[in-house]
Every structure is written in structure tokens, then in C-alpha cells.
C-alpha atoms as one frame of an Amber mdcrd trajectory, in Angstrom:
protein
  -1.540  19.082 -17.322   1.613  19.201 -15.202   3.839  15.367 -15.013   3.625
  13.887 -12.148   6.905  13.127 -10.368   7.575  10.268  -7.935  10.192   8.246
  -5.872   9.832   4.790  -4.048  12.111   5.845  -1.360  11.349   2.549   0.310
  10.030  -0.639  -1.040   8.119  -2.453   2.439   5.520  -5.261   0.947   3.217
  -6.904  -1.322  -0.213  -7.135  -0.476  -1.623  -9.536  -3.317  -1.216  -9.494
  -7.013  -3.618  -9.542  -9.920  -3.808 -11.422 -13.020  -2.405  -8.887 -14.863
   0.967  -9.321 -12.761   0.856  -6.115 -11.129   0.610  -5.938  -7.484  -0.992
  -4.417  -4.327   2.525  -2.412  -2.559   2.817  -0.598   0.879   5.790   1.858
  -0.146   7.333   4.851   1.206   7.054   6.805  -1.606   8.095  10.812  -2.622
   5.545  12.813  -4.542   6.395  15.521  -6.634   9.883  16.055  -4.633   7.820
  16.267  -1.160   8.286  14.271   2.299   7.643  10.060   1.850   3.718   8.845
   3.554   2.862   5.888   3.327   1.577   4.624   0.211  -0.942   1.436  -0.770
  -2.031   1.123  -4.647  -1.286  -1.151  -7.565   1.955  -1.478  -9.916   2.721
  -2.688 -12.718   6.001  -5.470 -12.524   8.512  -2.702 -13.962   6.975   0.306
 -11.608   6.054   2.674 -14.652   2.376   2.685 -14.200   0.316   3.237 -10.726
  -3.379   2.519  -9.786  -5.191   5.071  -7.645  -4.177   4.295  -4.198  -4.224
   5.634  -0.641  -1.206   7.928   0.872  -0.931   8.198   4.621   1.441   9.903
   7.197   2.660   7.919   9.685  -0.239   9.327  11.852  -3.041   8.284  10.053
  -1.512   4.519   9.250  -1.065   4.196  12.894  -4.627   5.200  13.065  -6.079
   2.714  10.797  -3.750  -0.123  12.150  -5.876   0.414  15.895  -8.642   0.229
  13.900  -7.623  -2.815  12.092  -6.783  -3.934  14.814 -10.655  -3.587  16.701
 -11.755  -6.408  13.869 -10.757  -9.364  15.821  -8.668 -10.209  12.469  -6.264
 -12.532  14.201  -9.400 -15.275  14.616 -10.548 -14.860  10.729  -7.336 -15.937
   9.645  -7.943 -19.108  11.439 -10.976 -19.727  10.373  -9.906 -19.833   6.937
  -7.657 -22.062   7.369 -10.367 -24.813   9.160 -12.468 -24.686   5.913
């Protein structure tokens, strides 16, 4: 099997972290020297290992944002704060 080559070209942010210290991150990643795409997955602390993830084009990320906007999640956070 060929070696998977990747480069994180831009770190956008961390969504969460698990007990093992891995973080779920949104980054721009170039896979096998291709054009970077948006990538959401778990990474080890030194970024040498990764979990399964989701890679999206800018158009796909915009479509996902529109779907999330339609869920009314703005109110969800407020409800959680009241409990």
C-alpha cells in the first residue's frame, strides 16, 4: 500500500478534545500533493497520527453550514446554559 502523504496547510480551529489528548480539528489539508481541502478529524497531539475524518470542498462546507444554520443551534447553546 502506498504511503499517505499529507500537509496541514492551515489550522482553523479545535472542535473538542478527548481523554487521550487527541483533538478534533478543522484544518486545510493537502492530501498526496493535491489542492488543500477543508478537513475535520481527530489528530494525535503531535499530528503524526489521525483518525477517520471528513474532507470537504469549499462548496460542500458552505452546504453543511446552511444545513447546520437550519437546525436552530443558536438556541440550543442558550438552553444548555440555563440547566
